[in-house]
N, C-alpha and C positions, 0 to 999 in steps of 0.2 A: 867097549867103546870103539875100538878099531874095527870090529866087525860091523857095527852099526853104520859107520861112515862108509865102509866098503860096499854095503848093500845099497845105501843111498847113492853112492857114486855110480854103481852099476845101473840103477834105474835111470839116473840122469843121462848117462852115456847112451843107454838104449833109446831113450826118447829122442835125444839129439840125432842119433843115427837115423832113426825113422823119419825125422823131419827132413833130414838132408836127402834121403832116398826118395822121398815123395811117396809113390805107391798109390794103390787104389783106395776106394772108400773105406774098406775094412781096416787098412793100415792107418789111415788118418783118424778113424774112430778110436783105435787102440792108442794112438799117440795122444789124442785129446784126453783119454782116460788116464794115461800115465801122467800127463802134465797136471791134471786135476788132483791126482793122488799126491804128487810132489808138493803142490801148493797147500795141501791140507796138513802136511807133516809139520809139527811144531818141534823144532830141534831142542828148544829149551825144555819142553816137557819130556822128551825122550832122554835127554842128558840127565835129568833129575833121577830117572830110574836107575842109572848106572853109577851114580855118585854115592859115596859112603854117607852115613848120617851126618848132618851138620851139628854134631855134638862135640864140644871141646872143653878142656879143663877150665876151671875158673880161678886158678892160682898159677903163679910162676912155677912153683914146684911141680904142679901137674903137667905143665909144658916141658918140664925138665930144663928150665932156664933159670939163670940168676945173674944179678949184676955183680961184677968183681970189684976189687978195690979201686980200680980206675973208672968205675961207673959204666963199664962196657957189658952189654948183654951177651952172655956166653952159655953154651950148653954145658950142663953140670957134669956130663960124662966125657964128652969129646973135647970140650973147650973151644968148640967152633962157634963162629957168629951165627945169628939167626938165618935159617934157610927158608926162603919163600916157597920155592917149588919143592915142597915136601913130597908131593905125589905128582908124577909126570902126567901130562894131558888132563889135569883136573884143575884148570886155572880158577874156576869159580869156587871150588872147595878150598883151594889154597888161599884165595882172597878172604873167604869167610874165616878161615883159621887165623889169618893175619889180623883181621878185625877183632876177633875174640881176644887175641893176645894184646891188641891195642887197648881194649877196655881194661884189661888187668894193669897195663902200664899206667893208664890214667889214674886208677885207684892208688897205685904205688907212688906216683908223684904227689897225690893229695897227702899221703902219709908222710912223705918227706917234707912237705911244706909245714906240716904241723909239728913233726918230731925234730927234724934237723934245722928248720928255719924258725921254729917257735912262733909260727903264725896261728891266728885264731880263725876258725870258720864262722862266718856270719851269714845267716839265712835271709833271703829276700823273697817277697816283700817283707819289710820289717814288721808289718802288722798282719801277716798272713794268718789265716785260721788253720786249725789242725789238719783239715782235709784238703786244703788248697794246694795246688802245685807250687813248688818252691825251687828257687835256685840258691846260689851262695857265692860269696867272695871270700878271700882271705885277707886278713889285716894283721899288722904287727900290734903288739899290746899298747904301744904308745901312739897309734894312728890318730886318736882323737885328743891327745894331750901334748904331743910334740909341738913346741911353739916355733921351731926353726924351719924344718924342711920335710917334705914328704915326696916319695917316689910312687908313681902310679904306673902299673904295667898292663898293657893291653895286647893280647895275642891276635893272630890273624883268623881267617875263616877256616871252615872245614871241620875235621874231627878233633882238632886240638881243644883242650880245656885248660882251666886255670893252672898256671905254673908251667905250661908247655909253649915252646916256639914251634917245634915240628916233631910229630910222632915218628916220622921216618928216621930222623937223625937220632932220636933216643934209641930206637931199635937197632939201627945199622951203625951208628957211631958211638955216642956215649951220652950220659946224662948232662954233662957240662955243655955239650953242643946243642942239645935239643930242648933243654928246660931253662926256666928263668932263675933257677936256684943260684948260679953264680952272681947274677945281678942283685938278687935279694940279699945274699950274704955280704957282698961288697958294700951295698947301700947301708945296711945296718951297722957295719963296722965304721962307717963314716958318719954315723949319727942321723941317718934318715929314718923316718917312719915309712912304712910300706903298705900299699894297698894293691892287691892282685885281682884284677877283674876277671870275669868268667863270661864273656859276651856270647859264646855259642850255646850256653845252657839256657835255651829259650822256651822249652816245652818238655812235657813228659808224654810218654806213649802208653796207652791203655788199650786193652782188647775191646772191640766194639760190643761184644756180647756181655761184658761185665757192666753192672749198674754203676753209674757215676755218682760219686759223693763230693762233687766239686762245688764249692761256693761260687756263685756267679760273680764275675768281676764287674765293677762299675762300668756303665756304658760310655763314660767319658763325655756325657752331654754338656757338662759344665766346662769342658776344655775349649780353648780357642779353636776356631774352625781350621785354621792353618795347621795347628799341631795335630788335630784329629785326622785331617786328610793325609798328612805326611805319615802318620802312624799306620793308617790303613794301606797306603801305597807300599810302605816298607814290608808290612806283613804279607801282602799279596805277592810282591816280588820274591821275598824269601821263601814262600811256600812253593812258588814255581821252580826256583832253583833247587830246593830241597827235594821236591817230587822227582825231578829229573835225576838228581844224584842218587836218590833211593832206588829208582828203577834200575840204574846200572849196578849199584852196590849190592842190592838185595833182591834179585829177580825171583828168588825162590821163597819169598816170605810166605810162611804157611798160615800165619794167623793175621786176620784183618784187624788193623789197629787204627786208632785215631789220635791226633795230637791235641793235648790240652796246653795252651800257651800260659806262660807264667805272667801274672798281672804286672804290667808296667815294665816288663823285662822280655817282651816278645821278639826283640830283634837286638843285634849288637848296638845299634844307635840308641835304642830306647834304654837298654841296660846301662850304657855309659852315662846317659842323662840321669837315670835314677840314682846311680852311685854318686854322681856329682851332687845332686840335690840333697841327698840324705846323709852323705858322709863327707866328701871332699870339701864342699863349700862350708860345712860346719866345723871342719878341723881348724885348730888355731895356727897351723903352720903358715908362716909368712911366704914361703917359697914352695911352689908345686911344680914337680918335674914329671913329664910324661915320657915313657918309652913305649912306642907302639910299633908293631910289625904288620906289614901287609894290610889286610882289611881293617886292622885295628887303627891304622892311620886315618882311614875314611871315617870310622866311628868317631875319632877325635875331631876331625874336621866338621862333621855334622854337629858335634857338641858346640864348637866355636860358632858355627852358623846360627845355631839356636840362640846363643847369647846376643849376637848382632841383631837378629830379628826382633828380639825383645828389648833392644837398646839397653842391655845390661852391661855395665862396665865393672869388671872385677879388678880395680886398680890396686887392691891390696894383695893380689896374688900375682906371682911372677911365673909366667908360662914358658917353660923350656921344653920344646918337643924334639924328639929324635925319631924320625920316621924312616925305618929301614925299607 
């Protein structure tokens, strides 16, 4: 890698020197040729050739990391915290390694929600066919029977998934700082039912070369025009942000993929509305409490705006929001 940049630096310095010196037609022609060569060099492509394979373990054990009794991620041999710069001068490779670990962390948190918090995974849409893309939420066993109170948790945007507040905090601090688990356990101790939303799980990715066995989603022609237009606007904006993020996050993507959106859950706002319509509004709890972080607060606000637009008054529900 250092040799590559040394050569490129030499070519650049040489061309600049020739530009400064002026010279006859021959020198100018050579300078033009050098400038053309530099303009054609794709640094990303050259860097790919010098990077190790983007292949990483799929378990914490494979990474040689584990959570200790304090919920801190530590190396099993050295006891040291996670190190991002595992290989110097390979930022993109280190980033991909970090993301691979993050996916394992997500699965680990899912397991904790089910085993330690005794929550149940519920798949969405509730009437999904076998081959249709699906998302899911987590609910306590009394979510649809508790007559008193229910706590709804909504995380922010980005890579976080159900049960997480911030992946960075989980990896660099501890589980109590980065997950919703302390909220869930405290709420259940005080008699709350709990629903954990998963607003960033909006689509699945498949290779374009593979045949699709997806059941077509309804076109929504029977929806109110305002709701349909808002949904289309949200999907368009989300795709623009996601494409920009993906270009930075994964510039070396080797396989061309396409996104299959999850019916009626294609955005955080749509997901929140779906969970309300199909679960929260049907729960017998007299009091509903929301804890939302970052973009989760905007998803909640969109939910409230939807009710106002439809002139729906939920006077039998008490809304207590804590927007961090």
